[in-house]
PDB file of N, CA, C and O in Angstrom:
ATOM      1  N   UNK A   1       0.823  -1.201   0.000  1.00  0.00           N
ATOM      2  CA  UNK A   1       0.000   0.000   0.000  1.00  0.00           C
ATOM      3  C   UNK A   1       0.862   1.257   0.000  1.00  0.00           C
ATOM      4  O   UNK A   1       1.967   1.281   0.542  1.00  0.00           O
ATOM      5  N   UNK A   2       0.329   2.284  -0.616  1.00  0.00           N
ATOM      6  CA  UNK A   2       1.022   3.565  -0.663  1.00  0.00           C
ATOM      7  C   UNK A   2       0.792   4.281   0.667  1.00  0.00           C
ATOM      8  O   UNK A   2      -0.332   4.340   1.166  1.00  0.00           O
ATOM      9  N   UNK A   3       1.846   4.811   1.221  1.00  0.00           N
ATOM     10  CA  UNK A   3       1.723   5.582   2.450  1.00  0.00           C
ATOM     11  C   UNK A   3       2.216   6.992   2.181  1.00  0.00           C
ATOM     12  O   UNK A   3       2.940   7.237   1.215  1.00  0.00           O
ATOM     13  N   UNK A   4       1.821   7.908   3.036  1.00  0.00           N
ATOM     14  CA  UNK A   4       2.238   9.294   2.911  1.00  0.00           C
ATOM     15  C   UNK A   4       1.934   9.855   1.529  1.00  0.00           C
ATOM     16  O   UNK A   4       2.780  10.511   0.921  1.00  0.00           O
ATOM     17  N   UNK A   5       0.738   9.601   1.037  1.00  0.00           N
ATOM     18  CA  UNK A   5       0.370  10.130  -0.262  1.00  0.00           C
ATOM     19  C   UNK A   5      -0.836  11.046  -0.125  1.00  0.00           C
ATOM     20  O   UNK A   5      -1.637  10.918   0.800  1.00  0.00           O
ATOM     21  N   UNK A   6      -0.942  11.956  -1.053  1.00  0.00           N
ATOM     22  CA  UNK A   6      -2.068  12.870  -1.121  1.00  0.00           C
ATOM     23  C   UNK A   6      -2.966  12.361  -2.248  1.00  0.00           C
ATOM     24  O   UNK A   6      -2.562  12.417  -3.410  1.00  0.00           O
ATOM     25  N   UNK A   7      -4.159  11.873  -1.951  1.00  0.00           N
ATOM     26  CA  UNK A   7      -5.036  11.324  -2.991  1.00  0.00           C
ATOM     27  C   UNK A   7      -5.323  12.321  -4.112  1.00  0.00           C
ATOM     28  O   UNK A   7      -5.516  11.926  -5.261  1.00  0.00           O
ATOM     29  N   UNK A   8      -5.350  13.606  -3.782  1.00  0.00           N
ATOM     30  CA  UNK A   8      -5.586  14.614  -4.820  1.00  0.00           C
ATOM     31  C   UNK A   8      -4.408  14.675  -5.790  1.00  0.00           C
ATOM     32  O   UNK A   8      -4.600  14.896  -6.986  1.00  0.00           O
ATOM     33  N   UNK A   9      -3.203  14.483  -5.286  1.00  0.00           N
ATOM     34  CA  UNK A   9      -2.026  14.436  -6.149  1.00  0.00           C
ATOM     35  C   UNK A   9      -2.135  13.244  -7.095  1.00  0.00           C
ATOM     36  O   UNK A   9      -1.935  13.378  -8.302  1.00  0.00           O
ATOM     37  N   UNK A  10      -2.450  12.087  -6.540  1.00  0.00           N
ATOM     38  CA  UNK A  10      -2.584  10.887  -7.371  1.00  0.00           C
ATOM     39  C   UNK A  10      -3.676  11.074  -8.420  1.00  0.00           C
ATOM     40  O   UNK A  10      -3.521  10.636  -9.560  1.00  0.00           O
ATOM     41  N   UNK A  11      -4.756  11.707  -8.051  1.00  0.00           N
ATOM     42  CA  UNK A  11      -5.835  11.996  -8.995  1.00  0.00           C
ATOM     43  C   UNK A  11      -5.305  12.857 -10.147  1.00  0.00           C
ATOM     44  O   UNK A  11      -5.585  12.578 -11.313  1.00  0.00           O
ATOM     45  N   UNK A  12      -4.539  13.903  -9.816  1.00  0.00           N
ATOM     46  CA  UNK A  12      -3.986  14.771 -10.854  1.00  0.00           C
ATOM     47  C   UNK A  12      -3.061  13.994 -11.793  1.00  0.00           C
ATOM     48  O   UNK A  12      -3.119  14.170 -13.010  1.00  0.00           O
ATOM     49  N   UNK A  13      -2.220  13.147 -11.235  1.00  0.00           N
ATOM     50  CA  UNK A  13      -1.292  12.368 -12.061  1.00  0.00           C
ATOM     51  C   UNK A  13      -2.065  11.431 -12.987  1.00  0.00           C
ATOM     52  O   UNK A  13      -1.772  11.356 -14.181  1.00  0.00           O
ATOM     53  N   UNK A  14      -3.040  10.723 -12.446  1.00  0.00           N
ATOM     54  CA  UNK A  14      -3.773   9.742 -13.253  1.00  0.00           C
ATOM     55  C   UNK A  14      -4.682  10.390 -14.291  1.00  0.00           C
ATOM     56  O   UNK A  14      -4.996   9.769 -15.306  1.00  0.00           O
ATOM     57  N   UNK A  15      -5.112  11.635 -14.050  1.00  0.00           N
ATOM     58  CA  UNK A  15      -5.983  12.341 -14.990  1.00  0.00           C
ATOM     59  C   UNK A  15      -5.208  13.216 -15.976  1.00  0.00           C
ATOM     60  O   UNK A  15      -5.804  13.847 -16.849  1.00  0.00           O
ATOM     61  N   UNK A  16      -3.890  13.255 -15.837  1.00  0.00           N
ATOM     62  CA  UNK A  16      -3.069  14.089 -16.705  1.00  0.00           C
ATOM     63  C   UNK A  16      -3.238  13.629 -18.155  1.00  0.00           C
ATOM     64  O   UNK A  16      -3.213  12.429 -18.426  1.00  0.00           O
ATOM     65  N   UNK A  17      -3.408  14.564 -19.085  1.00  0.00           N
ATOM     66  CA  UNK A  17      -3.575  14.186 -20.496  1.00  0.00           C
ATOM     67  C   UNK A  17      -2.418  13.350 -21.046  1.00  0.00           C
ATOM     68  O   UNK A  17      -2.604  12.594 -21.999  1.00  0.00           O
ATOM     69  N   UNK A  18      -1.242  13.477 -20.463  1.00  0.00           N
ATOM     70  CA  UNK A  18      -0.105  12.681 -20.940  1.00  0.00           C
ATOM     71  C   UNK A  18      -0.284  11.194 -20.642  1.00  0.00           C
ATOM     72  O   UNK A  18       0.460  10.369 -21.172  1.00  0.00           O
ATOM     73  N   UNK A  19      -1.252  10.841 -19.808  1.00  0.00           N
ATOM     74  CA  UNK A  19      -1.494   9.433 -19.478  1.00  0.00           C
ATOM     75  C   UNK A  19      -2.339   8.725 -20.532  1.00  0.00           C
ATOM     76  O   UNK A  19      -2.434   7.498 -20.521  1.00  0.00           O
ATOM     77  N   UNK A  20      -2.949   9.474 -21.437  1.00  0.00           N
ATOM     78  CA  UNK A  20      -3.854   8.883 -22.424  1.00  0.00           C
ATOM     79  C   UNK A  20      -3.156   7.804 -23.243  1.00  0.00           C
ATOM     80  O   UNK A  20      -3.744   6.760 -23.524  1.00  0.00           O
ATOM     81  N   UNK A  21      -1.910   8.048 -23.628  1.00  0.00           N
ATOM     82  CA  UNK A  21      -1.177   7.049 -24.401  1.00  0.00           C
ATOM     83  C   UNK A  21      -1.049   5.731 -23.651  1.00  0.00           C
ATOM     84  O   UNK A  21      -1.225   4.661 -24.232  1.00  0.00           O
ATOM     85  N   UNK A  22      -0.739   5.812 -22.351  1.00  0.00           N
ATOM     86  CA  UNK A  22      -0.632   4.593 -21.544  1.00  0.00           C
ATOM     87  C   UNK A  22      -1.972   3.878 -21.492  1.00  0.00           C
ATOM     88  O   UNK A  22      -2.042   2.661 -21.666  1.00  0.00           O
ATOM     89  N   UNK A  23      -3.034   4.637 -21.253  1.00  0.00           N
ATOM     90  CA  UNK A  23      -4.360   4.025 -21.172  1.00  0.00           C
ATOM     91  C   UNK A  23      -4.757   3.409 -22.508  1.00  0.00           C
ATOM     92  O   UNK A  23      -5.354   2.333 -22.546  1.00  0.00           O
ATOM     93  N   UNK A  24      -4.427   4.092 -23.606  1.00  0.00           N
ATOM     94  CA  UNK A  24      -4.781   3.590 -24.939  1.00  0.00           C
ATOM     95  C   UNK A  24      -4.103   2.254 -25.206  1.00  0.00           C
ATOM     96  O   UNK A  24      -4.742   1.322 -25.696  1.00  0.00           O
ATOM     97  N   UNK A  25      -2.823   2.153 -24.892  1.00  0.00           N
ATOM     98  CA  UNK A  25      -2.057   0.941 -25.164  1.00  0.00           C
ATOM     99  C   UNK A  25      -2.471  -0.216 -24.256  1.00  0.00           C
ATOM    100  O   UNK A  25      -2.479  -1.369 -24.687  1.00  0.00           O
ATOM    101  N   UNK A  26      -2.811   0.081 -23.011  1.00  0.00           N
ATOM    102  CA  UNK A  26      -3.036  -0.973 -22.023  1.00  0.00           C
ATOM    103  C   UNK A  26      -4.498  -1.286 -21.743  1.00  0.00           C
ATOM    104  O   UNK A  26      -4.795  -2.133 -20.900  1.00  0.00           O
ATOM    105  N   UNK A  27      -5.405  -0.626 -22.425  1.00  0.00           N
ATOM    106  CA  UNK A  27      -6.831  -0.859 -22.179  1.00  0.00           C
ATOM    107  C   UNK A  27      -7.433  -1.728 -23.264  1.00  0.00           C
ATOM    108  O   UNK A  27      -6.896  -1.864 -24.363  1.00  0.00           O
ATOM    109  N   UNK A  28      -8.556  -2.303 -22.916  1.00  0.00           N
ATOM    110  CA  UNK A  28      -9.340  -3.028 -23.911  1.00  0.00           C
ATOM    111  C   UNK A  28     -10.566  -2.195 -24.217  1.00  0.00           C
ATOM    112  O   UNK A  28     -10.964  -1.343 -23.422  1.00  0.00           O
ATOM    113  N   UNK A  29     -11.157  -2.438 -25.358  1.00  0.00           N
ATOM    114  CA  UNK A  29     -12.330  -1.680 -25.767  1.00  0.00           C
ATOM    115  C   UNK A  29     -12.078  -1.006 -27.101  1.00  0.00           C
ATOM    116  O   UNK A  29     -10.930  -0.789 -27.489  1.00  0.00           O
ATOM    117  N   UNK A  30     -13.137  -0.680 -27.794  1.00  0.00           N
ATOM    118  CA  UNK A  30     -13.029  -0.132 -29.138  1.00  0.00           C
ATOM    119  C   UNK A  30     -12.885   1.387 -29.116  1.00  0.00           C
ATOM    120  O   UNK A  30     -12.045   1.945 -29.822  1.00  0.00           O
ATOM    121  N   UNK A  31     -13.691   2.042 -28.320  1.00  0.00           N
ATOM    122  CA  UNK A  31     -13.695   3.507 -28.281  1.00  0.00           C
ATOM    123  C   UNK A  31     -13.181   3.977 -26.923  1.00  0.00           C
ATOM    124  O   UNK A  31     -13.310   3.269 -25.924  1.00  0.00           O
ATOM    125  N   UNK A  32     -12.587   5.198 -26.893  1.00  0.00           N
ATOM    126  CA  UNK A  32     -12.062   5.702 -25.609  1.00  0.00           C
ATOM    127  C   UNK A  32     -13.094   5.722 -24.488  1.00  0.00           C
ATOM    128  O   UNK A  32     -12.742   5.498 -23.330  1.00  0.00           O
ATOM    129  N   UNK A  33     -14.357   5.986 -24.806  1.00  0.00           N
ATOM    130  CA  UNK A  33     -15.347   6.022 -23.725  1.00  0.00           C
ATOM    131  C   UNK A  33     -15.748   4.625 -23.274  1.00  0.00           C
ATOM    132  O   UNK A  33     -16.546   4.468 -22.350  1.00  0.00           O
ATOM    133  N   UNK A  34     -15.189   3.612 -23.932  1.00  0.00           N
ATOM    134  CA  UNK A  34     -15.468   2.231 -23.527  1.00  0.00           C
ATOM    135  C   UNK A  34     -14.200   1.494 -23.091  1.00  0.00           C
ATOM    136  O   UNK A  34     -14.234   0.282 -22.878  1.00  0.00           O
ATOM    137  N   UNK A  35     -13.085   2.214 -22.956  1.00  0.00           N
ATOM    138  CA  UNK A  35     -11.856   1.566 -22.538  1.00  0.00           C
ATOM    139  C   UNK A  35     -12.023   0.947 -21.161  1.00  0.00           C
ATOM    140  O   UNK A  35     -12.673   1.509 -20.280  1.00  0.00           O
ATOM    141  N   UNK A  36     -11.424  -0.218 -20.999  1.00  0.00           N
ATOM    142  CA  UNK A  36     -11.388  -0.875 -19.689  1.00  0.00           C
ATOM    143  C   UNK A  36      -9.927  -1.133 -19.358  1.00  0.00           C
ATOM    144  O   UNK A  36      -9.214  -1.794 -20.113  1.00  0.00           O
ATOM    145  N   UNK A  37      -9.501  -0.617 -18.247  1.00  0.00           N
ATOM    146  CA  UNK A  37      -8.135  -0.831 -17.792  1.00  0.00           C
ATOM    147  C   UNK A  37      -8.212  -1.690 -16.542  1.00  0.00           C
ATOM    148  O   UNK A  37      -8.650  -1.242 -15.482  1.00  0.00           O
ATOM    149  N   UNK A  38      -7.780  -2.924 -16.690  1.00  0.00           N
ATOM    150  CA  UNK A  38      -7.863  -3.863 -15.586  1.00  0.00           C
ATOM    151  C   UNK A  38      -6.685  -3.694 -14.632  1.00  0.00           C
ATOM    152  O   UNK A  38      -5.640  -3.155 -14.997  1.00  0.00           O
ATOM    153  N   UNK A  39      -6.878  -4.164 -13.407  1.00  0.00           N
ATOM    154  CA  UNK A  39      -5.878  -3.988 -12.357  1.00  0.00           C
ATOM    155  C   UNK A  39      -4.514  -4.532 -12.770  1.00  0.00           C
ATOM    156  O   UNK A  39      -3.493  -3.929 -12.440  1.00  0.00           O
ATOM    157  N   UNK A  40      -4.473  -5.638 -13.473  1.00  0.00           N
ATOM    158  CA  UNK A  40      -3.191  -6.232 -13.862  1.00  0.00           C
ATOM    159  C   UNK A  40      -2.359  -5.229 -14.678  1.00  0.00           C
ATOM    160  O   UNK A  40      -1.150  -5.117 -14.474  1.00  0.00           O
ATOM    161  N   UNK A  41      -2.999  -4.512 -15.587  1.00  0.00           N
ATOM    162  CA  UNK A  41      -2.292  -3.516 -16.390  1.00  0.00           C
ATOM    163  C   UNK A  41      -2.001  -2.255 -15.560  1.00  0.00           C
ATOM    164  O   UNK A  41      -0.914  -1.683 -15.647  1.00  0.00           O
ATOM    165  N   UNK A  42      -2.968  -1.839 -14.769  1.00  0.00           N
ATOM    166  CA  UNK A  42      -2.796  -0.629 -13.975  1.00  0.00           C
ATOM    167  C   UNK A  42      -1.715  -0.812 -12.911  1.00  0.00           C
ATOM    168  O   UNK A  42      -1.002   0.136 -12.581  1.00  0.00           O
ATOM    169  N   UNK A  43      -1.593  -2.015 -12.377  1.00  0.00           N
ATOM    170  CA  UNK A  43      -0.625  -2.249 -11.299  1.00  0.00           C
ATOM    171  C   UNK A  43       0.821  -2.121 -11.782  1.00  0.00           C
ATOM    172  O   UNK A  43       1.726  -1.946 -10.965  1.00  0.00           O
ATOM    173  N   UNK A  44       1.052  -2.203 -13.081  1.00  0.00           N
ATOM    174  CA  UNK A  44       2.419  -2.065 -13.597  1.00  0.00           C
ATOM    175  C   UNK A  44       2.796  -0.598 -13.833  1.00  0.00           C
ATOM    176  O   UNK A  44       3.948  -0.296 -14.147  1.00  0.00           O
ATOM    177  N   UNK A  45       1.839   0.304 -13.684  1.00  0.00           N
ATOM    178  CA  UNK A  45       2.073   1.729 -13.893  1.00  0.00           C
ATOM    179  C   UNK A  45       2.985   2.277 -12.800  1.00  0.00           C
ATOM    180  O   UNK A  45       2.759   2.041 -11.614  1.00  0.00           O
ATOM    181  N   UNK A  46       4.005   3.002 -13.209  1.00  0.00           N
ATOM    182  CA  UNK A  46       4.911   3.657 -12.269  1.00  0.00           C
ATOM    183  C   UNK A  46       4.473   5.108 -12.118  1.00  0.00           C
ATOM    184  O   UNK A  46       4.429   5.857 -13.094  1.00  0.00           O
ATOM    185  N   UNK A  47       4.152   5.495 -10.899  1.00  0.00           N
ATOM    186  CA  UNK A  47       3.690   6.852 -10.613  1.00  0.00           C
ATOM    187  C   UNK A  47       4.784   7.584  -9.854  1.00  0.00           C
ATOM    188  O   UNK A  47       5.264   7.098  -8.830  1.00  0.00           O
ATOM    189  N   UNK A  48       5.187   8.776 -10.360  1.00  0.00           N
ATOM    190  CA  UNK A  48       6.176   9.541  -9.600  1.00  0.00           C
ATOM    191  C   UNK A  48       5.579   9.947  -8.260  1.00  0.00           C
ATOM    192  O   UNK A  48       4.509  10.554  -8.212  1.00  0.00           O
ATOM    193  N   UNK A  49       6.248   9.621  -7.202  1.00  0.00           N
ATOM    194  CA  UNK A  49       5.716   9.885  -5.876  1.00  0.00           C
ATOM    195  C   UNK A  49       6.737  10.676  -5.057  1.00  0.00           C
ATOM    196  O   UNK A  49       7.497  10.104  -4.276  1.00  0.00           O
ATOM    197  N   UNK A  50       6.744  11.999  -5.247  1.00  0.00           N
ATOM    198  CA  UNK A  50       7.666  12.826  -4.461  1.00  0.00           C
ATOM    199  C   UNK A  50       7.208  12.872  -3.012  1.00  0.00           C
ATOM    200  O   UNK A  50       6.219  12.243  -2.637  1.00  0.00           O
ATOM    201  N   UNK A  51       7.935  13.619  -2.213  1.00  0.00           N
ATOM    202  CA  UNK A  51       7.585  13.739  -0.797  1.00  0.00           C
ATOM    203  C   UNK A  51       6.171  14.317  -0.660  1.00  0.00           C
ATOM    204  O   UNK A  51       5.646  14.939  -1.583  1.00  0.00           O
ATOM    205  N   UNK A  52       5.585  14.100   0.487  1.00  0.00           N
ATOM    206  CA  UNK A  52       4.233  14.607   0.738  1.00  0.00           C
ATOM    207  C   UNK A  52       4.189  16.127   0.615  1.00  0.00           C
ATOM    208  O   UNK A  52       3.206  16.682   0.124  1.00  0.00           O
ATOM    209  N   UNK A  53       5.244  16.798   1.058  1.00  0.00           N
ATOM    210  CA  UNK A  53       5.287  18.259   0.955  1.00  0.00           C
ATOM    211  C   UNK A  53       5.216  18.704  -0.507  1.00  0.00           C
ATOM    212  O   UNK A  53       4.512  19.658  -0.836  1.00  0.00           O
ATOM    213  N   UNK A  54       5.945  18.012  -1.377  1.00  0.00           N
ATOM    214  CA  UNK A  54       5.914  18.353  -2.807  1.00  0.00           C
ATOM    215  C   UNK A  54       4.545  18.034  -3.397  1.00  0.00           C
ATOM    216  O   UNK A  54       4.007  18.821  -4.175  1.00  0.00           O
ATOM    217  N   UNK A  55       3.982  16.893  -3.035  1.00  0.00           N
ATOM    218  CA  UNK A  55       2.636  16.542  -3.510  1.00  0.00           C
ATOM    219  C   UNK A  55       1.641  17.629  -3.125  1.00  0.00           C
ATOM    220  O   UNK A  55       0.818  18.047  -3.940  1.00  0.00           O
ATOM    221  N   UNK A  56       1.722  18.077  -1.888  1.00  0.00           N
ATOM    222  CA  UNK A  56       0.794  19.108  -1.417  1.00  0.00           C
ATOM    223  C   UNK A  56       0.977  20.416  -2.182  1.00  0.00           C
ATOM    224  O   UNK A  56      -0.002  21.095  -2.493  1.00  0.00           O
ATOM    225  N   UNK A  57       2.236  20.774  -2.488  1.00  0.00           N
ATOM    226  CA  UNK A  57       2.483  21.996  -3.276  1.00  0.00           C
ATOM    227  C   UNK A  57       1.899  21.864  -4.678  1.00  0.00           C
ATOM    228  O   UNK A  57       1.320  22.815  -5.203  1.00  0.00           O
ATOM    229  N   UNK A  58       2.047  20.696  -5.280  1.00  0.00           N
ATOM    230  CA  UNK A  58       1.483  20.463  -6.620  1.00  0.00           C
ATOM    231  C   UNK A  58      -0.033  20.623  -6.583  1.00  0.00           C
ATOM    232  O   UNK A  58      -0.613  21.260  -7.463  1.00  0.00           O
ATOM    233  N   UNK A  59      -0.670  20.052  -5.578  1.00  0.00           N
ATOM    234  CA  UNK A  59      -2.128  20.144  -5.460  1.00  0.00           C
ATOM    235  C   UNK A  59      -2.554  21.594  -5.240  1.00  0.00           C
ATOM    236  O   UNK A  59      -3.495  22.065  -5.878  1.00  0.00           O
ATOM    237  N   UNK A  60      -1.873  22.301  -4.346  1.00  0.00           N
ATOM    238  CA  UNK A  60      -2.218  23.716  -4.107  1.00  0.00           C
ATOM    239  C   UNK A  60      -2.061  24.539  -5.379  1.00  0.00           C
ATOM    240  O   UNK A  60      -2.905  25.383  -5.683  1.00  0.00           O
ATOM    241  N   UNK A  61      -0.992  24.298  -6.115  1.00  0.00           N
ATOM    242  CA  UNK A  61      -0.747  25.024  -7.353  1.00  0.00           C
ATOM    243  C   UNK A  61      -1.844  24.732  -8.377  1.00  0.00           C
ATOM    244  O   UNK A  61      -2.345  25.649  -9.028  1.00  0.00           O
ATOM    245  N   UNK A  62      -2.216  23.471  -8.519  1.00  0.00           N
ATOM    246  CA  UNK A  62      -3.269  23.099  -9.473  1.00  0.00           C
ATOM    247  C   UNK A  62      -4.601  23.744  -9.087  1.00  0.00           C
ATOM    248  O   UNK A  62      -5.333  24.222  -9.952  1.00  0.00           O
ATOM    249  N   UNK A  63      -4.911  23.757  -7.803  1.00  0.00           N
ATOM    250  CA  UNK A  63      -6.157  24.379  -7.348  1.00  0.00           C
ATOM    251  C   UNK A  63      -6.138  25.879  -7.600  1.00  0.00           C
ATOM    252  O   UNK A  63      -7.148  26.458  -8.001  1.00  0.00           O
ATOM    253  N   UNK A  64      -4.999  26.504  -7.369  1.00  0.00           N
ATOM    254  CA  UNK A  64      -4.872  27.939  -7.593  1.00  0.00           C
ATOM    255  C   UNK A  64      -5.044  28.268  -9.075  1.00  0.00           C
ATOM    256  O   UNK A  64      -5.749  29.213  -9.428  1.00  0.00           O
ATOM    257  N   UNK A  65      -4.401  27.488  -9.933  1.00  0.00           N
ATOM    258  CA  UNK A  65      -4.534  27.705 -11.374  1.00  0.00           C
ATOM    259  C   UNK A  65      -5.969  27.500 -11.822  1.00  0.00           C
ATOM    260  O   UNK A  65      -6.476  28.251 -12.656  1.00  0.00           O
ATOM    261  N   UNK A  66      -6.633  26.480 -11.271  1.00  0.00           N
ATOM    262  CA  UNK A  66      -8.026  26.229 -11.640  1.00  0.00           C
ATOM    263  C   UNK A  66      -8.910  27.384 -11.196  1.00  0.00           C
ATOM    264  O   UNK A  66      -9.818  27.784 -11.924  1.00  0.00           O
ATOM    265  N   UNK A  67      -8.654  27.925 -10.012  1.00  0.00           N
ATOM    266  CA  UNK A  67      -9.442  29.064  -9.531  1.00  0.00           C
ATOM    267  C   UNK A  67      -9.275  30.271 -10.455  1.00  0.00           C
ATOM    268  O   UNK A  67     -10.250  30.944 -10.789  1.00  0.00           O
ATOM    269  N   UNK A  68      -8.035  30.539 -10.864  1.00  0.00           N
ATOM    270  CA  UNK A  68      -7.801  31.671 -11.776  1.00  0.00           C
ATOM    271  C   UNK A  68      -8.483  31.433 -13.126  1.00  0.00           C
ATOM    272  O   UNK A  68      -9.070  32.350 -13.701  1.00  0.00           O
ATOM    273  N   UNK A  69      -8.401  30.212 -13.620  1.00  0.00           N
ATOM    274  CA  UNK A  69      -9.046  29.887 -14.898  1.00  0.00           C
ATOM    275  C   UNK A  69     -10.553  30.027 -14.791  1.00  0.00           C
ATOM    276  O   UNK A  69     -11.189  30.594 -15.680  1.00  0.00           O
ATOM    277  N   UNK A  70     -11.130  29.518 -13.714  1.00  0.00           N
ATOM    278  CA  UNK A  70     -12.580  29.638 -13.513  1.00  0.00           C
ATOM    279  C   UNK A  70     -13.003  31.101 -13.439  1.00  0.00           C
ATOM    280  O   UNK A  70     -14.046  31.475 -13.974  1.00  0.00           O
ATOM    281  N   UNK A  71     -12.194  31.934 -12.776  1.00  0.00           N
ATOM    282  CA  UNK A  71     -12.511  33.360 -12.667  1.00  0.00           C
ATOM    283  C   UNK A  71     -12.461  34.022 -14.040  1.00  0.00           C
ATOM    284  O   UNK A  71     -13.304  34.864 -14.351  1.00  0.00           O
ATOM    285  N   UNK A  72     -11.483  33.651 -14.864  1.00  0.00           N
ATOM    286  CA  UNK A  72     -11.401  34.211 -16.223  1.00  0.00           C
ATOM    287  C   UNK A  72     -12.599  33.772 -17.069  1.00  0.00           C
ATOM    288  O   UNK A  72     -13.147  34.566 -17.834  1.00  0.00           O
ATOM    289  N   UNK A  73     -12.994  32.528 -16.930  1.00  0.00           N
ATOM    290  CA  UNK A  73     -14.160  32.038 -17.674  1.00  0.00           C
ATOM    291  C   UNK A  73     -15.405  32.801 -17.249  1.00  0.00           C
ATOM    292  O   UNK A  73     -16.208  33.195 -18.094  1.00  0.00           O
ATOM    293  N   UNK A  74     -15.573  33.015 -15.942  1.00  0.00           N
ATOM    294  CA  UNK A  74     -16.725  33.780 -15.453  1.00  0.00           C
ATOM    295  C   UNK A  74     -16.732  35.192 -16.039  1.00  0.00           C
ATOM    296  O   UNK A  74     -17.777  35.695 -16.452  1.00  0.00           O
ATOM    297  N   UNK A  75     -15.555  35.827 -16.072  1.00  0.00           N
ATOM    298  CA  UNK A  75     -15.474  37.182 -16.636  1.00  0.00           C
ATOM    299  C   UNK A  75     -15.786  37.175 -18.126  1.00  0.00           C
ATOM    300  O   UNK A  75     -16.457  38.079 -18.623  1.00  0.00           O
ATOM    301  N   UNK A  76     -15.315  36.181 -18.829  1.00  0.00           N
ATOM    302  CA  UNK A  76     -15.624  36.074 -20.266  1.00  0.00           C
ATOM    303  C   UNK A  76     -17.120  35.884 -20.483  1.00  0.00           C
ATOM    304  O   UNK A  76     -17.696  36.477 -21.395  1.00  0.00           O
ATOM    305  N   UNK A  77     -17.741  35.074 -19.663  1.00  0.00           N
ATOM    306  CA  UNK A  77     -19.184  34.862 -19.778  1.00  0.00           C
ATOM    307  C   UNK A  77     -19.949  36.147 -19.474  1.00  0.00           C
ATOM    308  O   UNK A  77     -20.936  36.458 -20.142  1.00  0.00           O
ATOM    309  N   UNK A  78     -19.497  36.889 -18.470  1.00  0.00           N
ATOM    310  CA  UNK A  78     -20.137  38.172 -18.158  1.00  0.00           C
ATOM    311  C   UNK A  78     -19.993  39.147 -19.323  1.00  0.00           C
ATOM    312  O   UNK A  78     -20.945  39.845 -19.673  1.00  0.00           O
ATOM    313  N   UNK A  79     -18.820  39.194 -19.914  1.00  0.00           N
ATOM    314  CA  UNK A  79     -18.584  40.086 -21.048  1.00  0.00           C
ATOM    315  C   UNK A  79     -19.448  39.668 -22.238  1.00  0.00           C
ATOM    316  O   UNK A  79     -20.024  40.518 -22.918  1.00  0.00           O
ATOM    317  N   UNK A  80     -19.536  38.385 -22.486  1.00  0.00           N
ATOM    318  CA  UNK A  80     -20.387  37.891 -23.572  1.00  0.00           C
ATOM    319  C   UNK A  80     -21.836  38.325 -23.345  1.00  0.00           C
ATOM    320  O   UNK A  80     -22.513  38.777 -24.268  1.00  0.00           O
ATOM    321  N   UNK A  81     -22.296  38.179 -22.103  1.00  0.00           N
ATOM    322  CA  UNK A  81     -23.673  38.570 -21.786  1.00  0.00           C
ATOM    323  C   UNK A  81     -23.879  40.069 -22.008  1.00  0.00           C
ATOM    324  O   UNK A  81     -24.921  40.486 -22.514  1.00  0.00           O
ATOM    325  N   UNK A  82     -22.891  40.874 -21.630  1.00  0.00           N
ATOM    326  CA  UNK A  82     -23.002  42.319 -21.834  1.00  0.00           C
ATOM    327  C   UNK A  82     -23.017  42.666 -23.326  1.00  0.00           C
ATOM    328  O   UNK A  82     -23.766  43.540 -23.761  1.00  0.00           O
ATOM    329  N   UNK A  83     -22.201  41.987 -24.081  1.00  0.00           N
ATOM    330  CA  UNK A  83     -22.126  42.265 -25.517  1.00  0.00           C
ATOM    331  C   UNK A  83     -23.393  41.843 -26.247  1.00  0.00           C
ATOM    332  O   UNK A  83     -23.750  42.427 -27.270  1.00  0.00           O
ATOM    333  N   UNK A  84     -24.069  40.833 -25.722  1.00  0.00           N
ATOM    334  CA  UNK A  84     -25.303  40.382 -26.368  1.00  0.00           C
ATOM    335  C   UNK A  84     -26.393  41.401 -26.101  1.00  0.00           C
ATOM    336  O   UNK A  84     -27.525  41.226 -26.552  1.00  0.00           O
TER     337      UNK A  84
END
């Protein structure tokens, strides 16, 4: 079992777009929305696991970037509404 890990960090790593190639090669199924990745294939995946402090910084940074992006999207939507 993994110890001293931040589940949010692991979520970010596994959802990273760069992982699509691994999932494509190791999954079964015809279309991406039907891919099945079984434990045997997933268990061979090597995940970079830095210290917990680094994991936490990565998660905080990702959350901060998402907040800024969401705020920009909200402003764009407000501007679109004003222009309409």
